[in-house]
N, C-alpha and C positions, 0 to 999 in steps of 0.2 A: 603505465599510468603514473602520473605524478599527482600527489595530493598536497595541497597547500591548506593547512588548517589555521584559520584565524579566529578560532573560538576556544572556549574552555573545555570543550568535549575532547575525549581522548582520540588522538589521531589513529591509533591502531583499530579502534572500534569503527570509526568512519570509513577507514580504508577497507575493512573486511566487508562492509556492506557494498561499497563502491566497486570493488573487484568482482564480487559475485554478480552484481547487476550488469556491469560492463561486459562480462563474458557472455551474458545472454543476449545483449543488444548488438554489440559489434563483434562479428566473427573473425575479422582479419587481425591477426596478432600485431602486424606492423602498425595498423591504425590505432590499436589499443595502446601501444607504447607511446604514441604521440599525444594522447589525451592528457590534459591538465585540468584537474578538478579543484576549484577553490571553494572552500567552505567558510562562510562569514556569518556573523550574527545579523538577524533582520533589523531593519531600521524603520523609523517612521510608523506609518499606519500598518505595515506588515510585520511589526516587531514580534508578535507572538505566533506568526504563521510560518510554515515551511513553504518556500517557493524557490524558483530558479530562473536562470537565464542562460541561453546558449544560442549561437547562430547556426543556421542550417549549413552543413558542410564544414564547419569550423573545427578547431581542436581544443578550445577552452570552454569550460562550463562553470558557472557559478551557482552554488546552492546556498540559500540563506536559511538558517535554523534559529529557533527562539533563543534569546539570551537567558541566562540562568534565572533572572528575576521573573521571567514571564511564564515559562512552562517547560515541561519535559518534552523530549523529542518523541513523536510517534514514529516508531521504526518502520512500520508498513508505509506510512505516508512519505517518509524520507526515501525509501526505496522506489516508490512510485515517481517521485519528483526526479530522482537520479535517472531512472529509466527514461522518463520523458525528455530530459535534457540530453542524455546520451543518444536518444533517437534523433534529435536535431543534428547532432554531430555526424550521425550516420547519413543524413541527407533527407530525413523526413520532415515535413512541415505540419503545422496544426490543421 
C-alpha cells in the first residue's frame, strides 16, 4: 500500500491505522500492494468531518480528515471510514 499524506498529521501514524485495517478488509497481498490511500484535509461543509471516497473495484481511496483548526481526529471513526473505502476497493457497494 502506498500512502500519500497531504495533511499535517504524521504519516507513520496514519499508515499504522491504514495497514491494520487494510489487512482485515483485503486478504489478497497482491491487491493490497496496489492500493493507494490519499489523505487530505476536508474542505467546504465537510471541513470538520472525516469522510472518504473510493470507487468499487478501484485501487485508489481518498480519506478526508479535519484540518488543525477544526478538530482532532477520532481514531475509531477514521478506521471505520478507511474500512468502508477499502471495502469499495474490494468490490463491495453501499
